N, C-alpha and C positions, 0 to 999 in steps of 0.2 A: 672684835676689832674690825673696823671698816677698811675697805680697800681704798687706796688713793685713786682719785679720778683719772680717767684717761685723758691725756693731753693730745691736742691735735695741732699740727703745724703744717704749713704749706710751703712748697719749694719745687724747683725743677728737678725731676728725678731721671732725666734722660740717660745719664751715665749708668744708672741702675737697670735701665730697660724695664721699668716698673711704673705702674700708675699709683701705687701706694706701698708703704712699708709699715710693718708692725713690729714693735719692740715689746714683747710680752712682759719681760721682767721689769721694764721701766714704765709699762702701761702708757706707751707713747706711740702715736701714729703720725706718719708724714704722708701727705697727699700731694700729688703733682699739681702745681698751681695752674697748669694749662687746661685741666679738665673742666668741663662745664656740663650743665644739664643732668640728664639721668645717669650719664657715665660718672659724673662726680658723686652723685648720691650713692650709686652702686659701689663705688670704690670706698667711700667712707664706711658704709655698712659692712663691706668685706673685711676691712682692716679691723673694725671694732669686733667683728665675730672672731677673728684670730686672737684678739686679746681676751675676750670673754670666754671663749671655748677653745683653748689651745690644743685640745686633743682631737678636734674635728679634722677630718681629711680635707685637703684642698678642694676636692670635688664637692663635699658637703657645704663648705664655706661659699663656693661659687654658686651652688643652687640656692642657698639661703639669700645671699646678697642680691642676686639677679631677680628672684621672685619678689622679695620684699621691696626693692627699688621700683620694680614695675607696678606693684600695687600702690605704693605711695604716690608715684607719678600719676597714675590713672585717676586717683581721687583728688588730685590737685596740689599735692605737696611738692612744690618746686623751690629749689634753692636759688638764691641770688648770689652773684659774685661779690656782693658787699661784705659777706661773712669772712672772706679771706683776708 
């Protein structure tokens, strides 16, 4: 049985004091719509990691998302705001 796809939504998350939120059971992430550039990419990767590997520590998720975002950014993978 395949898992349902992860859904991504964008919105202002100021009241949560977070750049992103992950709902593991619903396989849903919400990303603050004010993020741009490598910070946006890192946050998306961070929240996806929480969904895909819910047993990872926050420290491990931070290391993974930061390093992966930096690598992708350096090789020219840049997000545009049109995807929001």
